[in-house]
C-alpha positions in Angstrom: 197.2 160.2 10.0 197.8 159.8 5.9 195.4 158.4 3.8 197.0 155.1 2.0 196.0 155.4 -1.9 195.7 151.6 -1.7 193.1 149.1 1.1 195.7 147.4 2.3 193.9 144.6 3.9 196.5 142.3 5.6 197.9 145.1 7.2 194.1 146.5 8.2 192.8 143.3 9.4 196.4 142.7 12.1 195.2 146.6 13.0 191.8 146.3 14.0 191.9 142.9 15.4 194.5 143.4 18.0 192.6 146.5 18.7 189.1 145.0 19.4 191.2 142.0 21.1 193.1 144.6 23.4 189.9 146.6 24.0 188.0 143.8 25.3 185.1 144.3 22.7 183.9 140.8 21.8 183.5 140.0 25.8 180.4 139.9 27.4 178.8 139.3 31.0 176.2 139.6 32.4 174.8 143.2 32.8 171.2 145.1 32.6 170.8 144.9 29.1 168.8 142.3 26.7 171.3 138.8 26.4 171.8 137.9 22.1 173.5 134.9 22.5 175.4 132.4 20.1 176.7 129.7 20.8 179.2 128.4 17.6 178.8 124.5 16.4 182.1 123.3 17.9 183.8 122.3 14.8 186.3 119.2 15.1 189.6 119.4 17.8 190.9 117.8 14.1 189.9 120.3 12.3 191.2 123.5 9.9 188.9 126.0 8.7 187.5 125.0 4.8 184.6 126.6 3.3 181.7 125.6 5.4 183.2 127.1 8.4 184.0 130.2 6.5 179.7 130.3 5.4 179.0 128.9 8.6 180.8 131.3 10.7 180.8 134.9 8.5 176.9 134.5 8.9 177.6 134.0 12.8 179.9 136.9 12.8 177.1 139.6 10.8 174.5 139.4 13.3 176.6 139.2 16.5 178.3 142.7 15.3 174.7 143.7 14.0 173.3 142.9 17.3 176.0 144.7 19.5 175.9 147.4 17.2 172.1 147.7 17.9 172.6 147.5 21.6 172.6 143.8 23.0 175.0 142.1 25.4 176.2 140.4 22.2 177.9 136.6 23.1 178.9 134.7 21.1 180.6 131.5 23.1 183.1 129.9 20.4 185.1 125.9 21.4 185.1 122.7 20.0 184.8 118.8 19.9 186.4 116.0 21.3 185.4 114.2 17.3 185.3 110.7 19.3 186.4 108.7 16.0 188.7 111.3 14.3 190.8 112.7 16.0 190.9 108.7 18.2 192.0 107.6 14.2 194.7 110.8 14.2 196.3 109.1 17.4 196.7 106.2 16.6 198.3 106.7 12.8 201.0 108.8 14.8 201.0 106.5 16.8 201.5 104.1 14.4 203.8 106.1 13.0 206.7 106.0 15.4 205.9 102.1 15.2 203.1 102.0 18.8 200.4 99.8 18.6 197.3 100.7 20.2 196.8 97.1 21.7 200.0 97.9 23.5 199.4 100.5 25.3 196.8 100.9 28.4 194.1 103.3 28.1 195.9 106.1 30.6 198.9 105.8 27.8 196.9 106.4 25.7 195.2 109.1 26.9 198.1 110.9 27.7 198.5 110.3 23.6 195.6 112.2 22.7 195.8 114.6 25.3 199.4 115.5 24.1 197.9 115.3 20.6 194.9 117.4 20.8 197.4 120.2 22.7 199.3 120.3 20.6 197.5 120.3 17.2 193.9 120.5 18.8 191.8 124.7 17.9 194.2 125.9 14.9 190.5 126.6 13.2 189.3 129.3 16.3 192.6 130.6 15.7 192.2 130.7 11.8 188.5 132.6 12.6 190.7 135.0 14.1 191.7 135.5 10.6 188.0 135.7 8.8 187.1 138.5 11.8 185.0 136.3 14.1 184.5 137.9 17.3 183.7 135.3 20.2 184.3 135.7 23.7 187.6 134.3 23.5 188.4 133.7 26.6 184.8 132.2 27.1 186.2 128.9 24.9 184.9 126.0 25.2 186.0 122.3 24.8 183.6 119.4 25.5 186.0 116.7 26.7 186.5 120.0 29.8 186.1 119.3 32.9 183.4 121.2 33.5 181.5 120.1 29.9 182.5 116.9 30.7 180.7 116.8 34.2 178.0 117.7 32.4 177.0 114.2 30.7 177.9 112.5 32.8 175.3 114.2 35.1 173.1 114.2 31.9 173.3 110.2 30.9 173.3 108.9 35.4 170.1 111.3 35.6 168.5 109.4 32.2 170.0 106.4 33.3 167.8 107.0 36.7 164.7 107.5 34.5 164.8 104.3 33.0 165.7 106.0 29.5 169.0 104.5 29.2 169.2 101.5 29.0 171.9 98.7 27.9 170.4 95.8 24.8 171.9 93.4 22.9 171.2 94.3 19.5 172.1 94.4 15.9 174.3 97.7 15.4 176.2 99.3 12.6 180.1 98.8 13.3 182.5 100.3 11.9 185.6 97.7 11.1 188.5 100.4 10.4 187.1 102.5 14.0 186.5 99.5 15.5 183.5 101.0 17.1 179.4 100.9 16.9 178.0 104.0 15.5 174.3 105.3 15.3 171.9 105.2 12.2 172.0 108.8 11.6 176.6 108.1 11.2 175.8 106.0 8.3 175.8 106.8 5.2 174.1 105.4 2.1 175.5 105.3 -1.0 175.2 103.7 -4.4 177.3 101.0 -5.7 178.1 98.3 -9.0 178.4 95.4 -6.9 177.6 91.9 -8.0 174.6 89.2 -7.4 175.8 85.8 -7.2 173.2 82.6 -7.3 174.4 79.7 -5.2 173.3 76.3 -5.0 172.6 74.7 -2.1 171.9 71.1 -1.7 168.8 69.7 0.1 170.1 67.2 2.4 169.6 63.0 1.3 169.3 64.2 -2.3 170.9 65.3 -5.4 168.6 68.5 -5.9 169.9 71.9 -5.0 168.1 75.6 -4.3 169.6 78.3 -5.6 169.1 81.2 -4.0 170.8 84.7 -4.3 173.3 87.0 -2.3 175.7 90.4 -3.0 177.6 89.1 0.3 178.7 85.2 -0.9 181.8 85.6 2.4 178.9 85.4 5.0 178.1 81.8 3.9 179.8 80.8 6.6 177.2 81.7 9.0 174.1 80.7 7.4 171.7 79.1 10.2 168.4 79.1 7.4 167.4 78.9 4.2 163.8 80.8 3.4 160.8 80.7 1.6 157.7 82.7 1.4 155.2 80.2 2.3 152.9 81.3 -0.6 155.5 80.7 -3.0 153.9 77.3 -5.0 157.7 76.5 -6.6 159.4 75.8 -3.5 155.9 74.0 -1.2 158.1 69.9 -1.9 160.7 71.8 0.8 158.8 72.0 3.6 160.5 70.4 6.3 164.0 70.1 4.3 167.0 70.6 5.6 170.1 72.1 2.7 173.6 71.1 3.1 176.0 75.1 3.3 178.4 75.3 0.5 182.1 75.1 1.8 180.5 74.4 5.5 179.5 71.3 5.1 176.7 72.1 8.0 173.3 70.8 7.2 171.0 73.6 8.0 167.0 74.3 8.4 164.6 75.2 5.3 161.7 77.4 7.2 159.2 79.7 5.9 158.2 83.2 6.7 156.2 85.7 4.2 159.0 88.7 5.6 160.6 86.9 2.1 160.3 88.5 -1.6 158.5 86.5 -4.5 159.8 88.2 -7.3 163.9 89.4 -6.0 166.4 87.1 -7.1 165.3 82.8 -7.2 162.6 83.5 -4.0 164.9 82.2 -1.7 166.8 83.5 0.8 169.5 82.7 3.2 169.9 83.5 6.5 172.7 84.4 8.7 170.9 86.2 11.6 174.8 87.3 12.9 175.5 89.5 10.1 172.3 91.3 9.0 169.5 92.8 10.6 166.2 91.8 8.8 167.6 88.2 9.6 168.8 88.4 13.6 164.7 89.1 13.5 163.9 86.0 11.5 166.1 85.1 13.2 164.6 85.6 16.0 161.3 84.4 15.6 162.1 81.3 14.4 164.7 79.9 17.5 167.9 79.6 14.2 171.2 79.9 15.9 173.4 82.6 15.4 176.8 82.0 13.9 179.6 85.3 13.9 182.7 84.5 11.6 183.5 88.7 12.1 186.4 89.9 14.2 186.7 93.7 14.7 188.4 94.8 11.5 185.6 92.7 9.7 188.9 89.7 8.7 187.3 85.8 9.3 187.8 84.7 12.7 188.0 80.5 13.0 184.1 80.5 11.9 185.5 81.1 8.9 187.7 78.7 8.5 190.7 78.2 6.1 188.9 81.9 5.0 190.5 83.0 8.8 192.1 86.3 8.9 192.1 87.7 5.5 189.3 90.5 4.7 185.9 90.3 3.6 186.2 91.6 0.6 189.2 89.3 -0.3 187.2 86.5 1.0 184.5 87.5 -1.8 186.9 87.4 -4.1 188.0 84.2 -3.2 185.3 82.1 -2.2 183.2 83.2 -5.2 186.0 81.1 -7.1 185.9 78.0 -4.3 182.2 77.9 -5.4 182.9 77.6 -9.0 185.4 75.1 -8.2 182.9 72.6 -6.6 179.9 73.0 -8.7 177.5 76.3 -6.0 178.5 78.9 -8.1 175.2 79.0 -11.3 176.2 82.3 -12.1 176.7 86.2 -11.8 175.0 89.3 -12.6 176.3 92.6 -12.5 173.4 94.7 -9.2 172.7 98.2 -7.8 173.4 98.3 -4.7 173.2 100.6 -2.0 176.2 100.0 0.5 175.9 101.6 4.1 179.2 103.8 5.6 180.9 105.5 7.4 180.3 108.5 7.8 183.5 109.2 9.1 186.1 106.7 7.7 184.4 105.8 4.7 185.0 102.1 5.7 181.6 100.0 4.3 179.0 99.6 8.0 179.4 96.0 8.8 176.1 95.3 10.6 176.7 93.2 13.5 175.2 92.0 17.2 176.4 93.6 20.4 176.5 95.0 23.5 176.1 98.4 23.3 174.0 101.4 25.6 171.1 103.3 23.9 168.3 105.6 24.8 164.5 105.3 24.4 163.4 108.5 22.5 159.7 107.8 21.5 159.1 109.7 24.8 162.2 112.7 24.7 160.6 113.4 21.1 157.5 115.0 22.0 157.9 118.0 23.3 161.0 118.7 20.4 158.4 117.7 18.2 156.3 120.3 19.1 158.5 122.6 19.9 159.4 123.5 15.8 156.1 122.1 14.5 153.5 123.1 16.3 153.8 125.9 18.9 157.0 127.2 16.5 159.0 128.6 19.5 162.0 126.8 17.6 161.8 128.1 13.8 164.2 127.0 11.0 165.6 128.9 8.4 163.9 127.9 5.3 161.5 126.3 6.8 161.0 123.5 4.0 163.1 121.8 6.2 160.3 121.1 8.4 159.1 118.6 6.6 162.9 116.2 6.9 162.8 117.5 10.5 159.1 115.4 10.9 160.1 113.0 8.8 163.7 112.2 11.3 161.4 112.8 14.2 158.3 110.8 13.5 160.1 107.6 12.2 163.0 107.9 15.5 165.0 105.1 16.7 167.0 104.2 19.6 169.6 106.2 19.6 173.1 103.6 20.2 174.7 106.3 22.5 178.3 103.8 23.3 181.6 102.7 20.8 184.3 100.9 20.9 186.4 104.3 21.6 188.7 105.6 24.8 188.5 109.4 23.8 185.6 110.7 24.9 183.2 110.5 28.1 183.6 106.8 29.6 180.3 105.5 30.6 180.1 105.8 34.1 178.9 101.9 34.9 180.4 100.5 36.9 180.5 96.3 37.4 181.0 94.4 40.0 180.8 91.1 39.1 180.7 88.8 35.7 176.7 89.1 34.7 175.3 91.5 32.0 173.2 93.3 35.1 175.8 93.9 37.9 176.7 96.8 37.5 175.7 100.5 38.9 175.2 103.1 37.3 176.7 107.0 39.2 178.6 110.1 38.8 181.9 109.0 40.5 183.6 106.0 42.0 183.4 107.3 45.4 178.9 106.6 44.5 179.4 103.6 42.4 181.1 101.9 46.3 178.2 103.1 48.0 175.4 102.0 45.0 177.7 98.8 44.5 177.4 98.0 48.2 173.6 98.6 48.9 172.8 95.9 45.8 175.8 93.5 46.6 175.0 93.6 50.8 178.1 93.5 50.5 179.5 96.1 52.9 182.9 95.2 52.5 183.1 96.3 48.6 185.8 98.6 47.6 186.5 100.6 44.3 188.9 98.0 43.4 186.2 94.9 43.5 184.6 97.3 40.3 185.2 97.7 36.8 184.7 100.8 34.8 182.7 100.4 31.3 185.2 100.3 28.8 183.3 102.9 25.9 182.9 106.2 25.4 179.7 108.2 24.5 178.5 109.0 21.0 180.4 112.5 21.0 177.0 113.4 20.0 175.7 112.9 23.2 177.9 115.6 24.9 177.2 118.1 21.5 173.6 118.2 21.9 174.2 119.9 25.7 176.8 122.1 23.7 173.6 125.1 24.1 173.3 124.4 28.5 176.7 122.8 29.3 179.0 126.0 28.1 177.0 128.1 30.7 177.5 125.4 33.5 173.5 124.9 33.5 173.6 120.8 33.9 175.7 121.0 36.3 174.6 124.4 38.4 171.6 125.1 37.3 170.6 128.3 38.6 173.7 130.0 38.2 173.3 133.6 37.0 175.1 133.4 33.4 172.9 130.3 32.4 170.0 132.2 33.2 170.9 135.4 31.4 172.0 133.5 28.4 169.8 130.7 28.1 168.0 130.0 26.2 170.5 131.3 23.6 168.7 133.1 20.4 170.7 131.7 17.5 171.9 128.9 16.1 173.6 129.0 12.3 174.4 125.6 10.9 174.3 123.3 8.4 171.3 121.4 7.3 173.5 118.0 7.4 174.0 117.7 10.7 169.7 118.9 11.4 169.2 115.7 12.9 172.6 114.5 14.4 173.1 117.3 16.8 170.4 120.2 16.3 167.3 118.1 17.2 169.4 116.4 19.5 169.6 120.2 21.5 166.5 120.1 20.7 165.4 117.6 22.6 167.7 117.6 25.7 166.6 121.2 25.9 163.2 119.9 27.1 164.5 117.4 28.6 167.2 118.7 31.0 165.2 123.0 31.4 162.4 122.5 30.1 162.8 125.1 27.3 163.9 125.5 24.1 167.8 125.9 23.4 167.4 128.4 20.4 164.8 130.5 19.3 165.7 130.5 15.6 167.7 127.8 13.4 169.7 129.5 10.2 170.2 126.6 8.2 173.0 127.4 5.2 173.8 126.1 1.9 176.6 124.1 1.1 179.7 125.9 -0.3 180.2 123.3 -3.3 182.0 123.6 -6.7 180.8 125.0 -10.3 180.2 121.4 -11.0 177.6 121.1 -8.0 180.0 119.1 -6.5 180.7 120.0 -2.2 183.8 120.9 -1.8 186.1 118.5 -0.1 190.0 118.2 0.4 189.8 114.2 -1.3 188.2 115.4 -4.8 190.9 118.5 -4.6 187.9 121.5 -4.9 188.2 123.2 -2.2 190.7 126.4 -1.9 192.3 127.1 1.2 190.1 129.5 2.7 193.4 131.7 4.3 194.9 131.5 0.9 191.6 133.6 0.1 191.9 135.9 3.0 195.3 135.8 1.4 194.7 136.6 -1.9 190.9 139.8 -1.9 190.9 140.4 2.3 189.0 139.3 4.4 185.6 142.0 4.0 185.7 140.8 0.3 186.0 136.7 1.4 183.3 137.6 3.4 181.7 139.7 0.8 181.7 137.3 -2.0 180.5 135.1 -0.4 177.5 136.1 1.1 176.6 138.0 -1.4 175.8 134.2 -2.7 174.5 133.3 -0.1 170.8 132.8 0.2 169.1 130.4 3.7 169.2 126.4 3.0 170.8 127.1 -0.4 174.0 125.6 -2.0 176.7 127.5 -2.9 178.0 127.7 -6.5 181.4 129.3 -5.3 183.4 131.2 -7.6 186.7 132.9 -7.3 184.9 135.2 -8.5 183.1 135.7 -5.8 185.4 137.1 -3.7 186.6 139.3 -6.6 183.4 140.9 -6.6 183.9 141.4 -3.1 187.0 142.8 -3.5 186.0 145.6 -6.0 183.0 146.3 -3.6 186.2 147.0 -0.4 188.0 148.8 -3.1 184.7 151.0 -4.3 184.3 152.5 -0.9 187.8 153.4 0.6 187.8 155.8 -3.1 184.3 157.3 -2.3 186.0 158.1 1.3 189.2 159.3 -0.4 186.6 161.7 -2.9 184.7 162.7 0.0 188.0 163.2 2.4 190.1 164.9 -0.7 187.8 168.2 -0.5 188.6 171.1 0.4 185.6 172.6 3.0 184.6 176.2 2.5 182.5 177.4 5.8 181.9 180.6 3.6 180.2 179.5 0.4 177.1 179.0 0.2 175.2 175.4 -0.2 174.0 174.9 -3.7 170.4 173.9 -4.4 171.2 170.4 -5.7 173.1 169.8 -3.0 170.9 170.4 -0.3 168.1 168.3 -2.7 170.8 165.2 -3.3 171.1 165.1 0.7 167.4 165.3 1.1 166.8 162.3 -0.8 169.5 160.3 0.4 168.5 159.8 4.0 165.0 158.9 2.2 166.9 156.3 0.0 168.9 155.6 3.3 165.4 155.1 5.3 164.1 153.0 3.1 167.2 150.9 3.1 166.4 150.4 7.0 163.2 149.5 6.7 164.7 146.3 4.1 167.5 145.3 6.0 165.1 145.3 9.3 162.5 143.0 7.1 165.0 140.5 5.3 167.2 139.7 9.3 163.3 139.4 10.8 163.3 136.7 8.3 167.3 136.0 7.7 167.1 137.0 4.4 171.1 137.6 5.2 172.8 137.8 2.1 169.1 139.6 0.3 170.2 142.2 3.2 174.0 143.0 1.8 172.5 143.4 -1.0 170.4 146.2 0.0 173.3 147.7 1.5 175.2 146.8 -1.3 172.9 148.5 -4.5 172.5 151.6 -1.9 176.5 152.1 -1.0 177.1 151.0 -5.1 174.6 152.9 -6.9 172.7 155.1 -4.7 175.8 156.6 -3.0 178.8 156.1 -5.0 177.1 156.7 -8.4 174.6 159.6 -7.5 174.9 160.7 -4.4 179.1 162.1 -4.5 178.0 162.8 -7.9 175.0 165.1 -6.8 177.6 166.8 -4.5 180.5 166.9 -5.9 182.3 170.5 -5.6 183.5 171.7 -9.6 187.3 171.0 -10.4 189.6 172.6 -7.8 186.6 174.3 -5.8 185.9 173.8 -2.5 182.6 172.0 -1.2 180.1 174.1 1.5 180.7 172.9 4.6 176.7 172.0 5.7 177.0 170.0 2.7 180.6 168.2 3.4 179.1 167.2 7.4 175.7 166.1 5.7 178.4 163.4 3.4 180.5 162.6 6.6 177.1 161.3 8.7 175.6 159.8 4.7 179.8 158.0 4.7 179.1 157.1 8.6 175.9 155.5 8.5 176.8 153.6 5.9 179.4 152.5 7.4 177.3 150.9 10.7 174.9 148.9 7.9 178.4 147.3 6.3 180.1 147.1 9.6 178.6 143.6 10.6 179.5 142.0 6.6 183.1 144.4 6.1 184.1 145.0 10.0 187.8 145.8 8.9 187.2 147.8 6.2 185.0 150.1 7.9 186.7 149.7 11.4 189.3 151.4 9.1 187.6 154.8 7.1 185.4 155.6 10.3 189.4 155.8 12.6 189.9 157.7 9.6 187.0 160.1 9.3 187.8 161.9 12.7 189.5 161.4 16.2 187.6 158.0 18.4 188.1 157.5 21.7 188.2 153.5 22.7 184.4 154.0 23.8 183.8 155.2 20.0 184.9 152.7 18.2 182.5 151.4 15.8 182.7 148.1 17.0 180.7 149.4 19.6 179.0 152.8 18.3 174.7 152.9 16.8 173.0 151.3 14.5 171.2 153.6 12.8 167.9 154.3 13.7 164.6 154.1 12.0 162.6 157.5 11.0 160.3 157.9 8.8 160.7 159.6 5.0 159.2 160.7 2.3 158.6 158.2 -0.4 157.5 161.0 -2.6 161.0 161.7 -3.1 162.3 158.5 -3.7 160.2 158.2 -6.8 160.8 161.6 -7.8 164.7 161.1 -8.2 163.9 157.6 -10.1 162.8 160.0 -12.3 165.1 162.6 -12.6 167.3 160.0 -13.0 166.3 159.1 -16.1 165.9 162.3 -17.3 169.8 162.1 -16.7 170.7 159.6 -18.1 168.8 160.2 -21.4 170.5 163.1 -21.5 174.0 160.8 -21.0 173.1 158.9 -23.9 172.3 162.1 -26.2 175.4 163.1 -25.8 177.3 159.8 -26.0 175.2 158.8 -29.1 176.2 162.3 -30.4 179.2 162.9 -29.6 178.4 165.6 -27.5 181.3 166.5 -24.9 180.2 166.3 -21.4 182.3 169.7 -20.6 179.9 171.1 -23.3 176.9 172.7 -21.7 173.5 172.3 -23.0 170.8 173.4 -22.6 167.1 171.5 -21.9 163.4 172.7 -23.1 161.0 170.2 -21.3 157.5 169.4 -22.8 155.7 168.7 -19.2 152.3 166.3 -20.0 152.9 164.8 -17.1 153.3 167.5 -14.9 155.9 165.6 -13.3 157.5 166.9 -10.3 160.6 169.6 -10.7 162.2 168.9 -7.1 165.1 167.7 -9.2 166.1 170.3 -11.3 168.7 171.4 -10.0 170.2 167.9 -10.1 169.3 167.7 -13.9 171.1 170.8 -14.6 174.7 169.5 -12.9 174.4 166.4 -13.7 173.6 166.8 -17.6 175.5 170.2 -17.7 172.7 171.7 -18.5 172.7 175.9 -18.8 169.4 176.6 -18.3 166.5 174.1 -17.7 163.0 175.5 -19.6 159.0 174.2 -19.0 157.8 175.0 -23.0 153.9 174.6 -24.0 154.9 172.9 -27.5 157.3 170.9 -29.4 160.6 172.3 -29.7 161.8 172.0 -33.6 165.6 171.6 -34.5 166.2 169.4 -31.3 167.3 166.3 -30.7 164.8 164.5 -28.2 163.4 162.2 -26.0 161.0 160.6 -23.7 160.8 159.8 -20.3 157.0 158.4 -19.4 155.1 161.3 -21.0 157.3 163.7 -21.2 159.0 165.4 -23.6 162.8 166.4 -23.4 164.4 169.1 -26.3 167.7 169.5 -26.5 168.6 171.9 -29.2 170.8 171.7 -31.9 174.3 173.9 -31.2 177.1 173.8 -34.3 178.9 170.2 -33.0 175.9 168.7 -34.2 175.3 168.9 -38.1 171.8 168.7 -38.8 171.3 167.3 -42.0 174.0 164.3 -41.6 171.8 164.1 -38.4 168.8 163.9 -40.6 170.1 161.7 -42.8 171.5 159.2 -40.8 168.2 159.1 -38.9 165.8 158.6 -41.8 168.9 155.4 -42.9 168.0 153.7 -40.2 164.5 155.0 -40.2 164.5 153.0 -43.7 166.4 149.5 -42.1 163.7 149.2 -38.9 160.6 149.7 -41.5 162.2 146.9 -43.7 162.8 144.5 -40.8 159.5 145.4 -39.8 157.5 144.0 -42.5 159.6 141.3 -42.4 158.9 140.2 -38.8 155.3 141.0 -39.3 155.2 139.4 -42.9 156.0 135.8 -40.8 153.3 136.8 -38.3 150.8 137.1 -40.5 151.8 133.9 -42.1 148.9 131.8 -40.5 151.1 128.6 -41.6 154.0 130.2 -39.8 151.7 130.9 -36.5 150.6 128.1 -36.0 153.5 125.4 -36.6 156.0 127.6 -34.9 157.4 126.7 -31.0 155.3 129.2 -28.7 158.8 130.4 -27.6 159.5 131.2 -31.0 156.2 133.2 -32.0 156.7 135.6 -29.0 160.0 136.1 -29.7 159.1 137.4 -33.3 156.0 138.9 -31.5 159.0 141.5 -28.9 161.2 141.5 -32.4 157.5 143.5 -33.5 156.9 145.6 -30.5 161.3 146.8 -30.0 160.3 148.1 -34.0 157.7 149.6 -33.3 158.8 151.2 -30.6 162.6 152.7 -32.2 160.6 153.2 -35.2 158.2 156.5 -32.8 161.4 157.7 -31.6 162.7 158.0 -34.3 159.9 159.4 -36.3 159.7 162.4 -33.2 163.5 162.9 -33.4 163.3 163.4 -37.5 159.8 166.0 -36.8 162.2 168.2 -34.2 164.7 168.3 -36.6 162.4 169.1 -39.7 
């Protein structure tokens, strides 16, 4: 095959991805090998590829491709999440644009629209992942609303209900008025916002006196059912047994006393609105207060909102404050910084609301999951600093509100046969529900048409917490071959922002339903941010389109660029320059390959000593790097592993090894060295393949004719062998010798084509193993070891060894001496100036520590340079 001058990423990516797919390299089925399994964190079916996905899935692909090379049966299960709130919102918006109101549709009609939307737009992100090179087993693609996975959700609900762990309760919940559904505590994001504190006057019944309360929500006074005061507050003891009158509503409410009230906040008096505040609800229960709900489900005022009926809560806040001022009930308004709860999905301000909901008891469920991470370490978090966050969440867990007032999702399998709150049965099917209802009612004539299924859907996380099990049908059919082979899975890669939402809940579910962990290791990636440390998002407009980046820099360049800067758990300050760096690395490797392939090979010429030494050294260096890489992967330091490979390939292979073995201009290379160089290149490609799959497969296939069994993707990871550490140390020393020669050539304008002599005063008795390499890379005609200093020569030191380059006609000794003497004079003057400062007691005592340290460094540098110049002058005179 002709080797193109430039690496064409676009053409190469399409070619090799199609080749991999065609030959089923991503496919995994149970066999004799040890499985290595990853389940993808299922992106929302509504989603498109963003930078977080890029990072997360690149890391997963690195782990999977490496496992495949290491001989494991690598299985990466892809899929998407139905994302109840997000998808329903998209479908509602689409219907609205078509002039259709969701409320005018039946559930079945709406779900048809939802499935049509999902089938048309859902899964876009999975196709985009292929552009990245993701080697998922696409035949295993799952969707949380698939029949098999839905059955798992329903079965687990029924199982937990029958164990007494799921119950229905009338509780204060987080209500999202935009999505018109309840949310769990974990789906509420708290933000600091500038608001106002309104001081309102309530008249004391039967008097002309007033009591003042402070509130951030004046619109809720229409739901007030008491005013509460701390019993220890001496300012208000005269109000015991009294009532107050709610402004505008003119409703008489009791003044109650409870130590819950903070005497220091506002006026020390609290308005109690049990229907719209969780703490007020508890106060209301303790004091048997009336509950008045003034809001509709979209947070507009209902009939109890009086003349504000139908208006939005925030509009009412402005209007009611003006009315309160008009009637003399508004004493003052102050600015106030508020902690406001917002919906993670819709960004709407959450409304506390009393509602009948389904809950899952968590206090006992969490215990095995706490033990697994924090005690036995059956499940390990990387980096382990997240253990503290995990502990805090798990040890302060509350019952999980698992019902949502949505149609898109898994409908709760509870069936009502009467009008009472307890008139229901829970079953996996309507047929089973009829059987149970007949038993419960003693009515053998009861039919399916007499039952009404609960309208609520389950929280999306209630399906995704089963993901590692349900993708292998482990809930419904736990004895099946695949589940027993692939579960528990190995690694999970995801962001720390869903440590509780998803990771912790999967661990809980794993132990509850199988008695086993769902995975062994959790690699928590950082969050991709811009260079102002802002999280990348569409709304901020600071997130590049990943597909545009792939188009510009190539998938390998983007993958490499992202991971060169991504240490576990640390945020990534993304800059396109990172991708450019990845592209530059791609080009470097391509050019190194072209250099090797461009050499003419001779079967007859002997192998030079320098090449023999170079090969031995690079093999040792490769082995040393392999050991480092293994250690990094064990610690899930994926980026550090890449950096080790990067340095090996860029510095050691391209900058040193190829120079050491490169034949002379228009000269052939010996066959032994060429074969070794090709083998070294192939070893490098294996190490690089998990990170840069397209480039490496392209080069691999160019090197030799390969059968489908010999493709790089299914080749073998290099084997770790013993290596000569001393050889590596000897080269490090030799490289400094070569660098010294190159510096003198550059500084003295001695052409690199011109040979020189090198004489060595070997005080350190350093190894001579690399002398042939020094001769080649320094273009040294003769290298001689001497017992005394050489006069009339330029010199430099490496440790205690002295190296002399006798001056040839190309250097004017007198001019060189003059130049060095001028430099010496300047440095001596500079040194006196610095030492003058340091001998000044006033300066030393008064200057900052860092300034003193800088001056001492200047002194040390000057002394070192002076010694070098004096040594050079001695050799020249």
